[in-house]
PLY file of the C-alpha trace (Angstrom):
ply
format ascii 1.0
element vertex 52
property float x
property float y
property float z
element edge 51
property int vertex1
property int vertex2
end_header
76.69 -0.53 -44.87
74.94 1.86 -42.43
73.77 -1.00 -40.58
76.99 -2.55 -40.29
78.49 0.95 -38.92
75.51 1.30 -36.32
76.43 -2.19 -35.32
79.89 -1.74 -35.05
79.30 1.43 -33.12
76.95 -0.44 -30.60
79.65 -3.14 -29.99
82.08 -0.43 -29.49
79.88 1.26 -27.07
79.17 -1.99 -25.28
82.54 -2.88 -24.76
83.73 0.40 -23.37
80.65 0.19 -20.94
81.76 -3.46 -19.77
85.46 -2.20 -19.41
84.16 1.02 -17.30
82.00 -1.14 -14.99
84.69 -3.77 -14.35
87.62 -1.60 -14.13
86.68 1.85 -12.68
83.59 0.90 -10.89
85.47 -2.20 -9.40
82.75 -4.28 -10.90
85.27 -7.56 -10.91
85.31 -7.82 -7.03
81.50 -8.13 -6.92
80.76 -9.80 -10.26
83.69 -10.76 -12.58
82.93 -11.57 -15.94
85.12 -13.62 -18.21
86.66 -11.81 -21.35
85.03 -14.67 -23.69
81.56 -14.34 -22.42
81.70 -10.77 -23.10
83.02 -11.37 -26.45
80.55 -14.04 -27.21
77.89 -11.58 -26.25
78.99 -9.05 -28.45
79.63 -10.94 -31.39
76.19 -12.10 -31.01
74.85 -8.74 -30.74
76.50 -7.50 -33.60
75.48 -10.58 -35.78
71.70 -9.98 -34.60
71.81 -6.30 -35.99
73.34 -7.51 -39.12
71.03 -10.19 -40.07
67.89 -7.71 -39.63
0 1
1 2
2 3
3 4
4 5
5 6
6 7
7 8
8 9
9 10
10 11
11 12
12 13
13 14
14 15
15 16
16 17
17 18
18 19
19 20
20 21
21 22
22 23
23 24
24 25
25 26
26 27
27 28
28 29
29 30
30 31
31 32
32 33
33 34
34 35
35 36
36 37
37 38
38 39
39 40
40 41
41 42
42 43
43 44
44 45
45 46
46 47
47 48
48 49
49 50
50 51
């Protein structure tokens, strides 16, 4: 249960970081990231932590 919580926390922080870079720091103009790519990376990150 603790591993799932840590993976969820890492996922939420990763998503917040991405939003901050894209929206607040104007990252969309320099290097736009698609929402699907961000979510796929986030899901693989969470699943990697769960399977360990």
